[in-house]
N, C-alpha and C positions, 0 to 999 in steps of 0.2 A: 861273407857279408859283414862280418864283425870288423875285420880288417879295413874294409871299404868305408865303414862308418867311422872307425877312428882316424884313419888317414885323411878323409875329407871333412871331418870335424876340425882338425888342425889346421887345414887351409881356411875353412871358414872362421875359425877363431882369430887366425892372423889377419885376415882381411877385414872383418868386422871391427876388430880392435883398431886398425889403421883408420878406418872410416870415422869410429868414434873420436879417435885422437884428432883427427882432422877437423871436424865440426864442433865438438864440444869443448876440448881442452884448448885449441888453438883458435877457435873462433872462426873457421874456414879461412884463415889467411895464411895457411902454410903451403899454399899453392896446389898444384896438379899431382905433386908426387905421390901423397898419401891417398888422394882420391883415386888416381889410377890404379895404382898397385893394390890398394885395399879393395877396390871393386873388382879388380881382375882375379884376386885370390878369393874373393867371396863368390863371384860367379863360377868359377873354376870348380870350387868346393861344391856349389849347389849342383852343378852340371854333373860332375862324377858321382856324387852322392845318389842322385836320381838314377842315373844309368847304372850304377853299381849295386844299388839295393832295390829300389822301388820298381825301376824297369825290369830287373831280373824275376821279380815276382810275377810280373803280368807274363813274362816270356815262358815260365816254367807252367 
């Protein structure tokens, strides 16, 4: 579970950083690139984190 938390934490960090870069630093004018990829990395990280850690606790 530790590896899952670290691995998905990296995905979420990259994704949320891209989203923050898009909206705060660029004012939302940088297009869909950072929005799509940032959202995809964030949601993938959240999904795998849930199924790798929290979902396993309920299963056990």
